[in-house]
N, C-alpha and C positions, 0 to 999 in steps of 0.2 A: 411429522412430517405432512410437508404440501402432499398435493396430489402430483399426479406420476406426471403430466402435462406441463409442471412448476420448475424450475430452477431454484426458487426460495427456500429458505429455511426459516421456520419459526420456533421462537423457544415454548412459545406459549403452547401448542399445538404438543409439542415433546414432552410439556409436562401432564397434558392429559392422557396423551396416549400410554395403552396396555401396552404396545407391544418395545415400547423401551422402559430398562431398568433404570432407575435413577439415583446417580450415583456422586452426591455430594462430598466434595474435599475440605476438611473445617481448618482451621488455623490452627490447632490442635496438632494434626496429622504435619501440617508443615514445621510445627515445633519437634514433634516425634522423629518425622523420617529425616527434616534438615541437619537436626544432632545441632552441632559445635557452631557449623558455620551459618547455618539461618539465626540461633541464639544470637550469633554476635552480631549479623548487618542487622537484624532489628534492633537490637540495644544499641549500638553505635547512632542511629538513625533515629532515637526516643520512642520506641516501643509503636505499639498495633492498637486504635482505639479497640476499646470493649466492646462496642457497639459491631465491631467484624467477625463475623462466627463463623461463613464460611471463605474458602480460597477461590474455588472453582469449582465446575459441574461438571459430570460426565453421563451422557446416556448411550447406553450399550442396547443393541438388539441384537437377538439369539445371544445364545449360551453354548458350551460346550456339550450340552446334554440335549440339543438342539435337533430335533427331527430331519433326517434328507431333504425333505417337504417345505421344510420352513429354513433350510439353509439356502436353498433353491429361490426364496423369494427375501433371502437377507436386505436390508435395508444399512446404510451405512451408520458407524456410532460416530455423538456428538462429542466435542469438545467445546465449555465455553468458558473461556478466561479473562478474569476484570484486575486490574490492578490493585494494588493493595495500600491505603494511606498508611504514611508514618503519624504519629503525634505532631509534629513539626508539620514543614511544607510541603514537604517530598514524598516520594510513594515509591513501592518495592513494586516492578513489572510483574505481571501475571505469570507466573508458567507451572505447568506440571513439573510433580513430586520426581519425574522419571521416571524409567526404567531398563532392565537388562533382558534382552533374546539372548538364549543359548544359541549354538552352532546345531542346526540344524542339515537336512538334505536336500534344502530347496533356498532360493534363492531370496526371493522377496518375502517380508515376514508382513507388511503393513504398506495401506499406499493412504495416501492423507491427500486432502485438498482445502488451501487455506481461504479463507474469507473475508482477511481485512491484512494488514501488514503485519507481519511475526516472522520468527524462526524455528529451526529444529537444530540443534546440535546432537550430531551422532559423534560418536566416538567407538573405533575399534582398535584393541592396543594401543600402540604410539602416534596412532590416526584421528585426528580429531577435525571433525569439516561443519561449520556452521553454515549452515544453509537460509538465503535471506528469503521470505517469499511475499508475495502479493496476492492480493485478491485475485484468484482465479490458479495460481501454481501448487503443481503437486507434486508428490515426493514421495518414491518407494522406501522404506525401510528395510534395511537389509536385516539377517538372521546373523547374531553371533556380535552385537551391537549394545550398547547403551543410546536410549535415547531420551532427547527431553524438548517438549514444545515451547515456545519463549511468547509473548506479546510483545510486539515492538512499537506499539502506538499509545496514545492516551485513552482512545474508545476500547472497549470488550474486543476479545479475537474469539472467531468463532473458528474450528476446523471440524471437518468431514473425512472418515476415515475406512477402509473396508478390511477384514482380515478373517481370517477362517479362525473362528474360534476353536474348534475343534485339535487346530495345529498353532495356537499362536502365546506359548507359552511365555512369561515375564515373570521376575522380581527384583524387590527392590532391596534384596540383600546388603547388596554391595555398596548402600548408600550410608548403612551402620558400619562398613567396613572404611569406608572414606571418609566419616565423618560429616556427610551429608552429599550435595551435589554440586555439580564441575562448578559453574558461576550464578552470579545471581547480578540481574540490574535494576539499579537504581536509579531515582530522579532525585538530585542533590535539593530541589526547591530554593536554587536559587536564581528566580525566574524577576523577571520585569513586570509581566502582565499574566495574569492569571481568568480561569474561568469556572462556574460550574461544570460539576457534572449531570449529565441529564438522564444517568442509566437507571433505571428505575432497582435494580441489584443491589446496589449500593447508596445508603447513607448520601444527599447533598453535601459534597466538601466541593473547595477551590482547589482546581488543579490548574498547576504551572503552565505555560503555555510554553516555555524556551527555557535555556539552561542548561547545565549539566548533567549528564546523566553517567554514573558510575558502572563499571562492569567489575565487580568482585570477583577472583579467581582462587577458587579453595586448592590450596597450597600441597594437599593428601594426595593432587593427582599427580603421578609423577610425569605422563604425558607432558604437562607445560613446560617442564626441565626448571623450575623454578625453586628455590631453599625457603625457610623459612624469614630468613633475612635478605630478602629482595623484595620488590615493589610488589603488593598481591592484587591491585586494581587498575584499571585503563579506563580514564576519563576522554566522553565524548562532547562536543559543543553541539546543540541541535537547536534550531528554529523553531517558529511559531506551527509551521505546517504538520500537520497527524501523520504525515509519510517523510518527518526528516530523519527520525533515528533512522530508518528503512535507507533511504538515501545515506547519510553518514557512513553509514557499517559497509556499504557498498563501495564507497570510493578507495581511491589506492593509497592514501595517505591510511587509513584505519585497518585496511588490508597488511599491510608495514608492521603498524603496531604489533598487530594480534599474531603475526606471522614470527612475533619473537617467543611468542609463547606456544607454538606449533600449534594455532587455530587456524585451517583455512578457511575464509572467507568464500562463500561459491551462491552465485546468484540462480535462485529456483525456475521453472518454468512451467507455463500450464500445456507444456506438449511433451511429454515423456515418453522413453520405451521403456517394457520391464521385461523381464525374462521369466514368464510364468511358468506353470508344473507343468505344463505340456506343451512351450513355445513359447516363441515372443509376442506381442501385446505392443501396437503403437497406441498410446490413450491422448487425444488431443481437445478430448469434448470433456465438459465439466463433469464431475462425479456420478451426479444423481442423471442424467441425461444415460452413463454409460452402463448404470446398475438398470435404469428402466428398459433400455434399449432390447429390440429382440432376439438378438445373437449373444446378449449377458457378456462380455468381452470379461469384466472384471470378477464374477462368478465363476467363469473357466480359467481364469489365469487362478485365482485362489482357493483352485479344487472344492468350492461348494457348490458346483451342480457337475 
């Protein structure tokens, strides 16, 4: 992590840091935890090149065994997502595998900040919200929910999050029960213009600049209200701008499309108020600024101090 007077995050610093545990997620895990849902989508789109071994990376700061002193100085966890190309010309938008939080005696489980165009899918019972995020937007993840982070651009997505590792249980068991995650986003590769990616994590490949993005829905989730004989995907047309999928998803037409599947589209904000363990906290500054501030509102809200 950069010095405390900087609000930038360096992947290189994280890799070298002894304060962080490096947790790469592999393509094998995508197949394993994605079950039949991911396998079907990847097969439909021509498979994934053998050169791709990892799907995304997480860096964890502090564990449930950390001392009170270590927790009082906790820095944010980091997630870095990139898109995974198919053997053809399209790609699978990066996303986490997702996890489920149990019901607990407090309201806010985790607090996230996005450093690019992305989304967070939060489902509680029959209620599903897809929060659409831009750089600087923050989200409070509740207890008793399933949540997944989605990349919504051609560029990799980086997020920061704060949670109390002693009070942050989660499970991926529901993925097996539901035969995979709730949804996946794919670019169909039907673009008139392409460019080469420049990110060093991935082998250099042509990336479509515009065209059709398909949202595949997992029919095993009853909250969608659809059966196996109904349409299991929704298509969106995007332009060449890196923000175009973000903009497409927050327009009224897209909101109406997804409302038919009981998915509510909401815009995230950089200015949020959360209910902490001991009161209400107004978070209107970048996460790193709040972490390094003298009054440590995030540490107090999450009972880290």
